[in-house]
C-alpha atoms as one frame of an Amber mdcrd trajectory, in Angstrom:
protein
  65.768  76.677 151.858  68.845  78.690 152.862  72.029  79.120 150.827  75.649
  79.205 151.917  78.494  80.852 150.017  81.377  78.427 149.413  84.113  80.319
 147.659  82.667  81.443 144.331  79.858  78.836 144.384  76.617  78.435 146.288
  75.683  75.445 148.416  72.130  75.005 149.641  70.879  73.380 152.788  68.532
  70.500 152.045  67.615  66.965 153.114  68.915  63.727 151.670  65.746  63.142
 149.660  66.542  66.386 147.783  69.874  64.865 146.802  68.633  61.356 145.985
  65.431  59.425 146.588  65.910  55.809 147.616  63.724  52.797 146.920  63.982
  49.360 148.497  65.542  46.672 146.276  64.011  43.509 144.881  64.306  40.044
 146.336  65.987  37.307 144.325  67.673  34.118 145.468  70.778  32.570 143.947
  68.667  29.668 142.656  66.354  32.104 140.831  69.214  33.793 139.012  69.902
  32.812 135.405  73.186  33.108 133.559  73.742  36.643 132.292  75.860  39.777
 132.622  73.518  41.930 134.712  75.111  42.654 138.116  73.065  41.753 141.191
  74.083  44.317 143.809  73.630  43.275 147.431  74.592  45.203 150.547  78.150
  43.837 150.208  78.459  44.710 146.525  78.339  42.730 143.285  78.424  39.058
 144.189  76.591  37.511 141.231  75.093  38.170 137.808  71.623  37.600 136.305
  69.974  37.682 132.887  67.513  40.447 133.776  67.860  44.025 135.089  65.280
  45.664 137.310  66.526  49.259 136.869  68.726  51.171 134.458  72.073  52.728
 135.223  73.785  54.703 136.440  72.837  53.776 139.962  73.936  54.344 143.527
  73.147  51.565 145.962  73.527  51.499 149.740  73.367  48.576 152.159  69.989
  48.307 153.892  70.499  45.035 155.751  73.587  43.177 156.919  76.472  45.287
 155.605  74.819  48.498 156.688  75.468  51.758 154.887  77.931  50.473 152.297
  77.868  52.559 149.107  78.158  51.101 145.605  78.051  52.602 142.101  77.114
  50.914 138.814  77.096  52.512 135.386  74.974  49.959 133.519  71.522  48.407
 134.167  71.469  46.252 137.313  69.367  44.381 139.841  69.398  45.978 143.312
  68.936  43.240 145.886  66.358  43.380 148.656  69.168  43.987 151.132  69.793
  47.423 149.540  68.269  50.801 148.824  68.724  52.066 145.264  68.668  55.517
 143.689  65.212  55.818 142.140  65.582  59.565 141.503  68.748  61.695 141.553
  66.638  64.873 141.664  68.716  66.411 138.888  71.991  65.868 140.759  75.127
  64.303 139.297  75.082  60.511 140.030  78.810  60.285 140.705  78.668  63.267
 143.040  75.820  61.593 144.921  77.889  58.413 145.213  80.853  60.257 146.717
  78.683  62.437 148.948  77.028  59.380 150.503  80.420  58.180 151.733  80.253
  61.105 154.150  76.899  60.057 155.639  78.048  57.109 157.805  74.694  55.382
 157.536  75.735  52.660 159.972  74.886  55.160 162.726  71.196  54.950 161.822
  70.638  51.269 162.490  67.023  50.547 163.452  67.315  46.756 163.528  67.371
  44.516 166.565  69.366  41.371 165.880  70.069  42.265 162.234  71.368  45.750
 161.280  68.711  47.554 159.221  68.452  50.973 157.565  65.085  52.736 157.225
  64.891  54.941 154.120  62.213  57.150 155.679  64.629  58.042 158.463  67.650
  58.779 156.316  65.653  60.773 153.750  65.253  63.452 156.432  68.986  63.811
 157.126  70.513  67.255 156.531  72.848  67.698 153.574  74.569  70.524 151.683
  74.138  70.476 147.903  76.294  72.602 145.564  75.319  73.783 142.105  75.455
  71.160 139.337  78.676  72.489 137.714  80.433  72.172 141.071  79.056  68.643
 141.503  80.478  67.728 138.101  83.925  69.118 138.983  84.014  67.335 142.328
  82.912  64.051 140.751  85.580  64.441 138.047  88.349  65.016 140.575  87.431
  62.035 142.730  86.707  59.786 139.730  90.241  60.396 138.469  91.567  58.661
 141.605  89.119  55.773 141.245  89.929  55.359 137.550  93.632  55.010 138.365
  92.823  52.513 141.124  90.614  50.486 138.802  93.286  50.469 136.099  95.819
  49.155 138.603  93.344  46.485 139.676  93.015  45.330 136.097  96.802  45.177
 135.808  96.972  43.156 138.998  94.360  40.779 137.609  96.377  40.304 134.433
  99.545  39.606 136.408  97.744  37.080 138.608  96.321  35.410 135.530  99.767
  35.235 133.925 101.194  33.422 136.958  98.288  30.956 137.060  98.610  30.221
 133.358 102.359  29.675 133.711 101.781  27.205 136.542  99.139  25.371 134.532
 101.379  25.185 131.459 104.428  23.884 133.363 102.957  21.722 136.100  99.547
  20.591 134.859 100.187  20.168 131.138 103.860  19.411 131.907 105.121  21.696
 129.140 107.955  23.120 131.226 111.259  24.270 129.647 113.120  21.239 128.360
 110.204  18.833 128.845 110.930  17.317 125.431 114.047  15.676 126.869 112.538
  14.473 130.137 110.908  11.059 130.416 107.530  10.699 132.089 106.712   7.608
 134.142 103.103   7.139 135.301 102.399  10.786 134.692 105.414  12.041 136.683
 108.502  13.529 134.956 111.845  11.979 135.813 113.626  13.722 138.684 110.391
  14.826 140.374 109.189  13.511 143.718 106.233  13.834 146.087 106.476  15.042
 149.697 104.015  15.472 152.550 103.432  19.136 153.332 104.771  18.686 156.866
 108.168  17.660 155.430 108.659  20.793 153.321 107.424  23.508 155.720 108.688
  25.113 158.884 105.261  26.070 160.218 101.668  24.843 159.922  99.281  26.344
 162.488  96.242  28.543 163.087  95.677  31.462 165.436  93.014  32.617 167.880
  90.538  35.435 168.422  91.556  37.902 171.192  89.556  37.770 174.405  86.352
  39.767 173.921  86.017  38.968 170.211  85.090  41.784 167.877  84.461  44.166
 170.798  88.209  44.106 171.460  89.182  45.140 167.915  90.852  48.515 167.357
  90.628  51.062 164.565  94.376  50.731 163.999  97.314  48.682 165.256  98.526
  45.184 164.410  96.600  43.556 161.572  94.406  40.595 162.522  93.616  38.511
 159.460  90.332  36.620 159.347  88.826  34.181 156.852  86.880  37.002 155.157
  90.199  38.492 154.045  91.511  35.302 152.445  90.441  34.415 148.905  92.087
  32.205 146.303  95.308  34.016 145.290  93.839  37.328 146.506  93.936  39.149
 149.852  90.871  41.347 150.456  91.107  44.315 152.818  87.360  44.726 153.432
  86.596  44.135 157.102  90.255  43.996 158.087  90.556  44.003 161.899  93.266
  45.394 164.168  94.498  44.588 167.654  96.790  46.399 170.084 100.336  45.425
 171.023  99.246  43.567 174.179  96.772  41.420 172.248  99.323  40.829 169.514
 101.916  39.660 172.025  99.539  36.914 173.171  99.367  35.758 169.543 103.087
  36.091 168.826 103.286  32.398 167.912 101.049  33.073 164.878 102.892  36.074
 163.463 102.562  36.296 159.692 105.898  36.671 157.911 106.620  37.712 154.315
 105.707  34.994 151.767 103.639  33.060 154.315 100.699  31.207 152.785  97.317
  31.593 154.494  94.679  28.878 154.265  91.080  29.135 155.500  90.258  26.044
 157.566  86.614  26.489 158.624  83.250  27.566 157.282  81.942  28.280 153.803
  85.286  29.803 152.760  87.260  26.674 153.715  90.318  25.929 151.519  90.655
  29.461 150.142  94.341  30.278 149.995  96.524  33.355 149.344  99.591  35.384
 150.301  99.362  38.699 152.141 100.806  41.940 150.694 103.766  42.919 152.868
 102.315  46.363 153.649  99.856  44.621 155.994 102.647  43.095 158.059 103.273
  42.602 160.920 100.059  40.637 161.287  98.385  37.816 163.203  95.660  35.324
 162.185  92.567  34.151 164.042  91.503  30.538 164.617  89.833  30.232 161.200
  93.071  30.878 159.272  96.153  28.653 159.063  99.706  29.804 158.371 101.768
  27.595 156.050 105.434  28.572 155.860 107.531  26.960 153.125 110.975  25.632
 153.954 113.210  27.267 151.312 115.564  24.315 151.416 112.825  22.167 149.876
 110.340  24.374 148.071 109.511  27.965 147.061 106.497  29.659 148.678 104.995
  30.866 145.382 105.117  27.415 143.825 103.575  26.005 147.006 100.735  28.578
 146.899  99.794  27.687 143.324 100.078  23.970 144.052  97.706  24.156 147.032
  95.270  26.172 144.905  95.509  23.751 141.955  92.187  22.085 141.154  93.156
  18.577 142.226  94.405  19.539 145.684  91.715  22.192 146.169  89.006  19.611
 145.508  90.745  17.129 147.813  90.763  19.646 150.667  87.121  20.579 150.060
  86.052  16.930 150.060  87.892  16.297 153.322  86.420  19.428 154.926  82.859
  18.463 153.971  83.070  14.771 154.808  83.696  15.007 158.543  80.030  14.804
 159.485  80.130  18.127 161.340  77.668  20.942 160.621  80.533  23.254 159.697
  83.220  22.554 157.112  86.650  22.231 158.681  90.250  21.233 158.014  92.561
  20.053 160.753  96.301  20.543 161.057  96.729  16.779 160.709  94.880  16.681
 157.396  96.710  19.694 155.956 100.076  18.350 157.104  99.547  15.122 155.162
  98.712  16.905 151.878 100.896  15.491 149.101 102.888  18.064 147.146 104.742
  17.247 143.901 108.278  18.618 143.899 109.769  19.351 140.458 113.462  18.982
 139.827 115.374  22.003 141.233 116.089  23.767 137.914 112.413  24.001 136.971
 111.359  24.848 140.522 113.866  27.703 140.723 112.822  29.087 137.335 109.135
  29.158 138.288 109.853  30.628 141.715 111.944  33.437 140.283 109.294  34.320
 137.662 106.353  34.188 140.068 108.317  36.096 142.707 108.882  38.900 140.173
 105.177  38.925 139.295 104.209  39.076 142.963 106.613  41.981 143.501 104.957
  43.871 140.628 101.544  43.189 142.175 102.749  44.573 145.501 103.967  47.784
 143.821 100.519  48.277 142.270  98.832  47.386 145.554 100.864  50.007 147.452
 100.089  52.582 144.738  96.373  51.858 145.076  96.649  52.263 148.824  98.275
  55.684 148.374  95.669  56.754 145.813  92.795  55.670 148.057  94.312  57.509
 151.039  94.714  60.700 148.983  91.146  60.421 147.679  89.738  59.815 151.164
  91.665  62.796 152.529  90.342  65.039 149.785  86.747  63.775 149.949  85.559
  65.585 153.107  87.279  68.805 152.057  85.516  68.799 148.724  82.156  67.840
 150.182  82.280  70.570 152.834  83.318  73.253 150.361  86.585  73.732 152.266
  88.505  73.003 149.041  87.091  75.200 146.297  86.936  73.781 142.782
């Protein structure tokens, strides 16, 4: 096994199985899982928890089926799903270093499946790698972990801010303990001065988009953002799988341009009725046919109040019931149904107070989101330099 000088350290040529030995995960269905705090790691990451662990941590897990080649890291005991390969033996290497190194492998290139993308561990075990001495691995892992620790801290802060806004909405508009509520009469559960409006009467746009001709084969690696249902969660916009289209494609979808403070609502499939706002750094953007744009009319209602109202349990359940009761094989919401959704409108003073507070919270979230984007970009720029030995530590 040959050695290469990398600055003052030595890197050796080896194969992937000398860096980490992978084992196939263990099958378990959602119905078989029992309440617990053990993460079940599938090819797409941690999507559920179970009462039993199959292996101890730390662990590095890669997608074997479906989301091919994704790389995940867990510190504690976990259950690696059958759709993954898990790190049975680190061969004396630093687990965090292994995790970062695997991001350089681009395992999606080694698909051996037919209709379903599949990774064969026997094939990837033979791939060539360069492995530095353990002290160098530790330094590299420490440098890259510092970025991820800052990102995770910001994510926690974002979560706390989102929770604060939801709790404020619940306190004011569910429990009706808004400022000055002691002096406001309530008739049939509705405070005096409030009214109810159909969504169509308090918005300037309700409409969904379309998929560019050619579908996913027409997507670009950069350009105008195309938002799909997989990016839209309740209150949260998820970047994973974000698609892009060129200017010509975007022009054909100019009537579904996403503007700041637009609300996005999923209208088909298993994710139907999920609803969020998009961070402004992703704009300009378009949406496909599975996502609806709802644009609040500022003369009648604030967009942040409208977002939380649509996501409130009562209206969320109403939309889900409508989507699942149409008799079709796939859940769906129509423009007509969404347009008729009843929205309670508080008296202007309370509405303005909530909008100003939630707008400030959303602005703080966007600052943290942009900071995380910069941190991730810096980490990803540094990663190949560290892993090739170009940057000496």
